[in-house]
All heavy atoms as an XYZ file, in Angstrom:
652
protein
N    -117.954     27.323      8.823
C    -118.956     26.314      8.558
C    -119.051     25.326      9.714
O    -120.131     24.905     10.077
C    -118.613     25.603      7.245
C    -119.702     24.739      6.758
S    -121.148     25.731      6.369
C    -122.103     24.598      5.482
N    -117.895     25.005     10.315
C    -117.885     24.075     11.434
C    -118.690     24.623     12.611
O    -119.404     23.883     13.281
C    -116.443     23.780     11.871
C    -116.335     22.847     13.058
C    -116.900     21.463     12.776
O    -116.752     20.938     11.689
N    -117.567     20.894     13.764
N    -118.612     25.942     12.832
C    -119.352     26.557     13.948
C    -120.854     26.406     13.737
O    -121.594     26.109     14.683
C    -118.976     28.027     14.080
N    -121.317     26.574     12.521
C    -122.751     26.435     12.218
C    -123.183     24.982     12.425
O    -124.216     24.712     13.039
C    -123.064     26.904     10.787
C    -122.832     28.407     10.677
C    -124.495     26.541     10.389
C    -122.906     28.949      9.274
N    -122.383     24.047     11.925
C    -122.720     22.627     12.088
C    -122.724     22.225     13.559
O    -123.616     21.496     14.007
C    -121.737     21.770     11.288
C    -121.935     21.896      9.789
C    -120.865     21.180      8.986
O    -119.955     20.562      9.592
O    -120.944     21.241      7.752
N    -121.765     22.721     14.337
C    -121.717     22.404     15.770
C    -122.932     22.973     16.495
O    -123.491     22.334     17.384
C    -120.443     22.969     16.398
O    -119.317     22.348     15.838
N    -123.325     24.169     16.117
C    -124.510     24.788     16.727
C    -125.757     23.988     16.392
O    -126.596     23.725     17.271
C    -124.660     26.241     16.240
O    -123.481     26.968     16.597
C    -125.868     26.902     16.868
N    -125.900     23.575     15.160
C    -127.080     22.815     14.741
C    -127.152     21.461     15.448
O    -128.235     20.943     15.675
C    -127.099     22.620     13.226
C    -127.336     23.915     12.453
S    -128.835     24.787     12.945
C    -130.091     23.653     12.396
N    -126.001     20.907     15.818
C    -125.986     19.626     16.530
C    -126.633     19.720     17.910
O    -127.188     18.746     18.400
C    -124.552     19.111     16.689
C    -123.963     18.596     15.378
O    -124.753     18.312     14.441
O    -122.727     18.482     15.294
N    -126.559     20.874     18.549
C    -127.103     21.014     19.898
C    -128.482     21.659     19.927
O    -129.109     21.715     20.975
C    -126.138     21.795     20.825
C    -124.836     21.037     20.990
C    -125.903     23.194     20.329
N    -128.958     22.140     18.793
C    -130.278     22.769     18.731
C    -131.345     21.755     18.365
O    -131.122     20.870     17.544
C    -130.297     23.903     17.708
C    -129.463     25.128     18.035
C    -129.520     26.114     16.883
C    -129.929     25.777     19.312
N    -132.485     21.913     18.960
C    -133.629     21.080     18.629
C    -134.444     21.785     17.550
O    -134.845     22.936     17.725
C    -134.488     20.872     19.882
O    -135.790     20.496     19.535
N    -134.684     21.122     16.453
C    -135.463     21.716     15.371
C    -136.863     22.117     15.865
O    -137.397     23.139     15.486
C    -135.565     20.760     14.186
C    -136.058     21.449     12.938
C    -135.872     20.610     11.697
N    -134.507     20.382     11.298
C    -133.755     21.236     10.615
N    -134.232     22.403     10.288
N    -132.532     20.927     10.252
N    -137.427     21.311     16.757
C    -138.736     21.627     17.322
C    -138.714     22.918     18.127
O    -139.635     23.730     18.049
N    -137.657     23.121     18.906
C    -137.533     24.346     19.700
C    -137.333     25.563     18.798
O    -137.853     26.634     19.073
C    -136.383     24.227     20.706
C    -136.643     23.230     21.814
C    -137.854     23.587     22.655
O    -138.000     24.758     23.053
O    -138.674     22.687     22.922
N    -136.581     25.388     17.729
C    -136.402     26.489     16.775
C    -137.743     26.846     16.145
O    -138.098     28.022     16.032
C    -135.364     26.130     15.691
C    -133.977     26.045     16.323
C    -135.376     27.147     14.552
C    -132.916     25.519     15.405
N    -138.510     25.842     15.774
C    -139.829     26.099     15.183
C    -140.747     26.821     16.162
O    -141.499     27.722     15.772
C    -140.474     24.802     14.705
C    -139.801     24.251     13.472
O    -139.161     24.982     12.720
N    -139.920     22.956     13.260
N    -140.700     26.442     17.450
C    -141.511     27.119     18.465
C    -141.105     28.586     18.592
O    -141.957     29.471     18.715
C    -141.382     26.412     19.813
C    -142.193     25.131     19.903
C    -141.945     24.307     21.136
C    -141.863     25.037     22.436
N    -141.667     24.140     23.598
N    -139.800     28.846     18.550
C    -139.319     30.226     18.648
C    -139.760     31.042     17.437
O    -140.213     32.188     17.571
C    -137.795     30.246     18.772
N    -139.665     30.451     16.254
C    -140.098     31.141     15.032
C    -141.583     31.459     15.090
O    -142.013     32.580     14.775
C    -139.759     30.302     13.780
C    -140.432     30.869     12.536
C    -138.250     30.222     13.581
N    -142.385     30.511     15.520
C    -143.839     30.732     15.635
C    -144.144     31.857     16.623
O    -145.000     32.700     16.365
C    -144.543     29.446     16.070
C    -144.615     28.397     14.988
C    -145.480     28.824     13.807
O    -146.531     29.455     14.027
O    -145.086     28.540     12.670
N    -143.448     31.855     17.755
C    -143.675     32.891     18.767
C    -143.334     34.272     18.222
O    -144.067     35.237     18.434
C    -142.857     32.593     20.017
N    -142.229     34.371     17.497
C    -141.830     35.657     16.910
C    -142.830     36.089     15.848
O    -143.218     37.261     15.779
C    -140.397     35.576     16.335
C    -139.394     35.448     17.489
C    -140.081     36.784     15.472
C    -137.989     35.106     17.060
N    -143.274     35.146     15.034
C    -144.233     35.484     13.979
C    -145.557     35.972     14.567
O    -146.177     36.892     14.033
C    -144.460     34.291     13.059
C    -143.264     33.997     12.167
S    -143.429     32.487     11.190
C    -144.958     32.722     10.342
N    -145.989     35.384     15.682
C    -147.260     35.756     16.302
C    -147.159     37.032     17.134
O    -148.178     37.663     17.405
C    -147.766     34.625     17.191
C    -148.231     33.414     16.425
C    -148.679     32.324     17.376
C    -149.098     31.082     16.622
N    -149.450     29.982     17.528
N    -145.953     37.393     17.528
C    -145.766     38.547     18.410
C    -146.133     39.841     17.700
O    -145.840     40.031     16.522
C    -144.316     38.610     18.877
N    -146.772     40.724     18.446
C    -147.093     42.056     17.916
C    -145.813     42.851     17.705
O    -145.689     43.611     16.761
C    -148.002     42.780     18.906
C    -148.466     44.124     18.444
C    -149.401     44.753     19.451
O    -150.303     44.056     19.948
O    -149.212     45.950     19.742
N    -144.869     42.666     18.622
C    -143.579     43.343     18.525
C    -142.515     42.466     19.188
O    -142.841     41.590     19.974
C    -143.617     44.724     19.172
C    -143.906     44.725     20.647
C    -143.771     46.102     21.291
N    -142.422     46.587     21.185
C    -142.046     47.575     20.354
N    -142.916     48.176     19.586
N    -140.798     47.963     20.300
N    -141.269     42.745     18.889
C    -140.145     42.006     19.454
C    -139.221     43.003     20.143
O    -138.864     44.024     19.550
C    -139.366     41.243     18.352
C    -138.138     40.553     18.926
C    -140.257     40.252     17.634
N    -138.876     42.736     21.392
C    -137.902     43.537     22.119
C    -136.643     42.707     22.286
O    -136.708     41.545     22.666
C    -138.430     43.938     23.496
C    -139.548     44.955     23.408
O    -139.723     45.581     22.362
O    -140.256     45.112     24.414
N    -135.495     43.321     22.010
C    -134.215     42.628     22.091
C    -133.325     43.388     23.060
O    -133.277     44.619     23.023
C    -133.550     42.547     20.706
C    -134.472     41.821     19.730
C    -132.191     41.869     20.793
C    -133.992     41.855     18.309
N    -132.615     42.659     23.929
C    -131.756     43.266     24.939
C    -130.321     42.829     24.725
O    -130.064     41.654     24.495
C    -132.217     42.851     26.346
C    -133.630     43.296     26.625
C    -134.715     42.529     26.215
C    -133.870     44.503     27.255
C    -136.016     42.957     26.442
C    -135.169     44.940     27.483
C    -136.235     44.158     27.076
O    -137.512     44.577     27.294
N    -129.390     43.777     24.791
C    -127.983     43.455     24.637
C    -127.122     44.253     25.590
O    -127.375     45.441     25.805
N    -126.121     43.615     26.148
C    -125.198     44.264     27.074
C    -123.782     44.059     26.559
O    -123.421     42.954     26.137
C    -125.331     43.678     28.495
C    -126.746     43.891     29.014
C    -124.303     44.298     29.436
C    -127.040     43.154     30.298
N    -122.976     45.097     26.604
C    -121.588     45.006     26.154
C    -121.513     44.737     24.663
O    -122.168     45.413     23.865
N    -120.743     43.729     24.273
C    -120.582     43.405     22.849
C    -121.896     42.974     22.212
O    -122.087     43.130     21.010
C    -119.530     42.312     22.685
N    -122.815     42.459     23.013
C    -124.115     42.040     22.477
C    -125.002     43.229     22.104
O    -126.036     43.047     21.462
C    -124.846     41.160     23.496
O    -124.120     39.970     23.697
N    -124.610     44.439     22.498
C    -125.375     45.628     22.115
C    -125.413     45.769     20.594
O    -126.460     46.078     20.014
C    -124.769     46.879     22.754
N    -124.306     45.507     19.945
C    -124.245     45.605     18.485
C    -125.104     44.516     17.852
O    -125.792     44.749     16.859
C    -122.789     45.524     17.996
C    -122.037     46.775     18.459
C    -122.719     45.365     16.485
C    -120.559     46.742     18.218
N    -125.093     43.334     18.439
C    -125.914     42.229     17.937
C    -127.393     42.590     18.066
O    -128.188     42.345     17.154
C    -125.601     40.917     18.692
C    -126.507     39.789     18.233
C    -124.130     40.539     18.513
N    -127.769     43.207     19.189
C    -129.158     43.621     19.392
C    -129.578     44.652     18.351
O    -130.669     44.562     17.778
C    -129.340     44.188     20.803
N    -128.715     45.618     18.077
C    -129.015     46.628     17.063
C    -129.158     45.991     15.680
O    -130.069     46.328     14.922
C    -127.915     47.687     17.012
C    -127.911     48.620     18.180
C    -126.758     49.600     18.081
O    -125.641     49.238     17.701
N    -127.029     50.846     18.424
N    -128.256     45.083     15.358
C    -128.293     44.417     14.057
C    -129.583     43.607     13.898
O    -130.242     43.668     12.865
C    -127.066     43.510     13.906
C    -127.005     42.853     12.544
O    -127.112     43.577     11.527
O    -126.856     41.615     12.495
N    -129.955     42.867     14.938
C    -131.179     42.075     14.886
C    -132.396     42.984     14.714
O    -133.306     42.677     13.948
C    -131.319     41.223     16.147
N    -132.404     44.114     15.427
C    -133.511     45.058     15.299
C    -133.665     45.517     13.845
O    -134.768     45.518     13.296
C    -133.303     46.277     16.191
C    -134.413     47.318     16.061
S    -134.107     48.825     16.998
C    -132.803     49.574     16.017
N    -132.567     45.870     13.218
C    -132.638     46.321     11.827
C    -133.119     45.212     10.899
O    -133.874     45.462      9.960
C    -131.280     46.862     11.375
C    -130.948     48.169     12.001
N    -129.850     48.351     12.794
C    -131.596     49.358     11.987
C    -129.827     49.594     13.229
N    -130.874     50.230     12.758
N    -132.718     43.993     11.166
C    -133.176     42.869     10.331
C    -134.672     42.629     10.499
O    -135.369     42.359      9.516
C    -132.355     41.622     10.633
C    -130.946     41.771     10.087
C    -130.069     40.602     10.387
C    -128.735     40.858      9.698
N    -127.672     40.089     10.224
N    -135.177     42.714     11.731
C    -136.618     42.569     11.939
C    -137.379     43.718     11.278
O    -138.443     43.509     10.702
C    -136.961     42.506     13.431
C    -136.771     41.148     14.034
C    -135.828     40.931     15.019
C    -137.550     40.078     13.625
C    -135.660     39.675     15.586
C    -137.397     38.812     14.175
C    -136.443     38.617     15.162
N    -136.825     44.921     11.368
C    -137.499     46.070     10.757
C    -137.592     45.916      9.234
O    -138.569     46.337      8.628
C    -136.773     47.364     11.129
C    -136.962     47.714     12.600
S    -135.921     49.075     13.181
C    -136.413     50.390     12.093
N    -136.583     45.294      8.634
C    -136.603     45.069      7.183
C    -137.763     44.183      6.740
O    -138.231     44.281      5.613
C    -135.312     44.398      6.732
C    -134.171     45.315      6.539
C    -133.160     44.525      5.756
N    -131.841     45.074      5.783
C    -130.750     44.339      5.775
N    -130.837     43.029      5.819
N    -129.581     44.891      5.737
N    -138.197     43.289      7.649
C    -139.323     42.414      7.294
C    -140.627     42.907      7.934
O    -141.577     42.150      8.101
C    -139.041     40.939      7.666
C    -138.806     40.770      9.170
C    -137.867     40.392      6.855
C    -138.803     39.323      9.629
N    -140.621     44.197      8.299
C    -141.807     44.864      8.852
C    -142.313     44.262     10.162
O    -143.520     44.241     10.405
C    -142.931     44.917      7.821
C    -142.551     45.768      6.636
O    -141.962     46.834      6.802
N    -142.872     45.299      5.442
N    -141.401     43.798     10.996
C    -141.759     43.325     12.338
C    -141.371     44.442     13.307
O    -140.211     44.864     13.347
C    -141.013     42.035     12.682
C    -141.203     41.530     14.097
C    -142.620     41.220     14.463
C    -143.099     39.914     13.915
N    -144.459     39.596     14.355
N    -142.348     44.945     14.056
C    -142.061     45.991     15.036
C    -141.032     45.461     16.032
O    -141.203     44.387     16.597
C    -143.340     46.401     15.754
N    -139.964     46.202     16.227
C    -138.861     45.720     17.050
C    -138.126     46.898     17.679
O    -137.966     47.938     17.042
C    -137.898     44.914     16.179
S    -136.545     44.185     17.094
N    -137.696     46.717     18.911
C    -136.868     47.711     19.592
C    -135.698     46.991     20.233
O    -135.867     45.932     20.823
C    -137.669     48.449     20.686
O    -138.814     49.047     20.091
C    -136.838     49.524     21.342
N    -134.517     47.575     20.092
C    -133.324     47.041     20.740
C    -133.005     47.924     21.938
O    -132.901     49.142     21.815
C    -132.151     47.017     19.773
N    -132.896     47.316     23.104
C    -132.472     48.005     24.313
C    -131.083     47.500     24.624
O    -130.860     46.296     24.684
C    -133.409     47.677     25.478
C    -134.825     48.106     25.232
C    -135.755     47.206     24.714
C    -135.232     49.400     25.507
C    -137.062     47.596     24.478
C    -136.539     49.798     25.278
C    -137.448     48.891     24.767
O    -138.737     49.276     24.533
N    -130.141     48.411     24.794
C    -128.773     47.952     24.977
C    -127.971     48.923     25.834
O    -128.309     50.087     25.964
C    -128.080     47.756     23.634
C    -128.176     48.959     22.732
C    -127.219     49.959     22.778
C    -129.237     49.094     21.843
C    -127.312     51.070     21.965
C    -129.334     50.194     21.023
C    -128.371     51.176     21.087
O    -128.462     52.278     20.281
N    -126.928     48.400     26.417
C    -125.964     49.185     27.178
C    -124.588     48.653     26.816
O    -124.336     47.465     26.914
C    -126.212     49.041     28.674
N    -123.750     49.540     26.356
C    -122.414     49.123     25.961
C    -121.364     50.057     26.525
O    -121.659     51.176     26.944
N    -120.133     49.628     26.547
C    -119.029     50.455     27.028
C    -119.231     50.889     28.463
O    -119.626     50.111     29.324
N    -118.968     52.160     28.737
C    -119.097     52.695     30.096
C    -120.543     52.801     30.542
O    -120.815     52.939     31.730
C    -118.447     54.074     30.182
C    -116.939     54.005     29.996
O    -116.366     52.923     30.244
O    -116.350     55.019     29.598
N    -121.476     52.756     29.606
C    -122.896     52.894     29.943
C    -123.459     51.664     30.634
O    -124.471     51.754     31.310
C    -123.734     53.123     28.688
C    -123.470     54.473     28.069
O    -122.993     55.365     28.799
O    -123.750     54.629     26.882
N    -122.844     50.503     30.457
C    -123.508     49.277     30.891
C    -123.751     49.218     32.397
O    -124.793     48.762     32.818
C    -122.833     48.026     30.368
C    -121.458     47.762     30.802
C    -120.984     46.498     30.097
C    -119.481     46.437     30.129
N    -118.966     45.358     29.365
N    -122.834     49.708     33.213
C    -123.070     49.675     34.665
C    -124.148     50.679     35.051
O    -125.000     50.408     35.868
C    -121.786     49.957     35.420
C    -120.835     48.797     35.424
C    -119.606     49.087     36.252
C    -118.653     47.909     36.171
N    -117.386     48.198     36.806
N    -124.113     51.849     34.453
C    -125.069     52.899     34.794
C    -126.470     52.562     34.303
O    -127.454     52.820     34.975
C    -124.594     54.226     34.212
C    -125.467     55.391     34.577
C    -124.924     56.720     34.075
N    -124.887     56.757     32.627
C    -123.779     56.910     31.897
N    -122.602     57.036     32.487
N    -123.822     56.941     30.588
N    -126.583     51.982     33.129
C    -127.889     51.745     32.509
C    -128.442     50.346     32.712
O    -129.549     50.067     32.293
C    -127.816     52.028     31.003
C    -127.595     53.486     30.725
O    -128.007     54.340     31.501
N    -126.930     53.781     29.636
N    -127.672     49.462     33.337
C    -128.105     48.079     33.479
C    -129.472     47.946     34.156
O    -130.342     47.245     33.639
C    -127.044     47.260     34.209
C    -127.247     45.766     34.241
C    -127.304     45.198     32.824
C    -126.115     45.110     35.002
N    -129.728     48.614     35.289
C    -131.057     48.450     35.908
C    -132.195     48.900     34.993
O    -133.217     48.236     34.885
C    -130.984     49.319     37.159
C    -129.534     49.441     37.448
C    -128.846     49.423     36.098
N    -132.015     50.016     34.305
C    -133.092     50.517     33.448
C    -133.249     49.677     32.186
O    -134.313     49.653     31.587
C    -132.853     51.977     33.074
O    -131.657     52.103     32.335
N    -132.203     48.977     31.792
C    -132.274     48.145     30.593
C    -133.337     47.067     30.737
O    -134.024     46.726     29.791
C    -130.913     47.495     30.333
C    -130.764     46.649     29.080
C    -130.931     47.507     27.833
C    -129.409     45.984     29.063
N    -133.503     46.541     31.950
C    -134.442     45.455     32.162
C    -135.748     45.906     32.815
O    -136.498     45.101     33.324
C    -133.780     44.345     32.982
C    -132.643     43.717     32.241
C    -131.337     44.019     32.552
C    -132.894     42.865     31.183
C    -130.286     43.464     31.840
C    -131.848     42.299     30.465
C    -130.547     42.598     30.793
N    -136.018     47.182     32.794
C    -137.264     47.703     33.352
C    -138.349     47.601     32.283
O    -138.292     48.274     31.262
C    -137.076     49.155     33.781
S    -138.588     49.887     34.390
N    -139.317     46.736     32.497
C    -140.381     46.522     31.515
C    -141.488     47.538     31.771
O    -142.502     47.255     32.369
C    -140.919     45.098     31.615
C    -139.864     44.077     31.321
C    -139.290     43.356     32.349
C    -139.440     43.865     30.025
C    -138.309     42.423     32.082
C    -138.466     42.933     29.753
C    -137.900     42.208     30.778
N    -141.278     48.750     31.291
C    -142.202     49.839     31.560
C    -143.507     49.737     30.774
O    -144.433     50.467     31.033
C    -141.528     51.184     31.283
C    -140.948     51.267     29.915
N    -141.669     51.610     28.819
C    -139.688     51.012     29.482
C    -140.878     51.578     27.751
N    -139.680     51.225     28.136
N    -143.594     48.830     29.830
C    -144.820     48.692     29.052
C    -145.556     47.393     29.406
O    -146.201     46.804     28.577
C    -144.507     48.717     27.556
C    -144.087     50.106     27.106
C    -143.838     50.088     25.634
N    -142.403     49.832     25.469
C    -141.836     49.595     24.327
N    -142.520     49.544     23.238
N    -140.541     49.385     24.253
N    -145.439     46.956     30.635
C    -146.107     45.729     31.069
C    -147.607     45.923     31.039
O    -148.081     47.038     31.102
C    -145.652     45.369     32.492
S    -143.962     44.755     32.516
N    -148.435     44.924     30.988
C    -148.011     43.529     30.927
C    -147.640     43.124     29.509
O    -148.205     43.610     28.548
C    -149.245     42.783     31.390
C    -150.370     43.641     30.951
C    -149.873     45.069     31.038
N    -146.725     42.226     29.403
C    -146.349     41.654     28.110
C    -145.822     40.250     28.323
O    -145.320     39.934     29.384
C    -145.361     42.527     27.364
C    -143.986     42.566     27.911
C    -143.012     43.259     26.997
N    -143.608     44.383     26.343
C    -142.960     45.423     25.890
N    -141.666     45.491     26.051
N    -143.560     46.382     25.278
N    -145.961     39.469     27.308
C    -145.477     38.096     27.381
C    -144.000     38.099     27.014
O    -143.614     38.641     25.986
C    -146.268     37.227     26.410
C    -145.905     35.774     26.477
C    -146.794     34.969     25.569
C    -146.459     33.510     25.642
N    -147.303     32.729     24.742
N    -143.192     37.518     27.854
C    -141.755     37.489     27.607
C    -141.328     36.049     27.376
O    -141.655     35.166     28.143
C    -140.985     38.050     28.810
O    -141.417     39.380     29.050
C    -139.492     38.038     28.559
N    -140.615     35.842     26.291
C    -140.082     34.520     25.969
C    -138.577     34.634     26.004
O    -137.990     35.418     25.285
C    -140.553     34.050     24.574
C    -142.058     33.970     24.541
C    -139.909     32.722     24.230
C    -142.615     33.698     23.184
N    -137.942     33.868     26.869
C    -136.482     33.915     26.974
C    -135.892     32.695     26.341
O    -136.415     31.653     26.318
C    -136.060     33.991     28.434
C    -136.571     35.211     29.179
C    -136.177     35.115     30.638
C    -136.012     36.478     28.573
């Protein structure tokens, strides 16, 4: 619980609302994860899919991350708006 409260202390509610609006308006959501974040990217993709939001997780984990890192960030479906 302390971790959630500490995180909320540094987040701006306005910025969270802007991010939510951007995701809601997006035709699709692409998520990128490297290493341990690969599992987080997969999990987020499944959660978005549950609410019928088109989503793809691109990830590289384990031994794949060095080999696949350049292709992970290749935006082959450009142009697209990217929000980081």
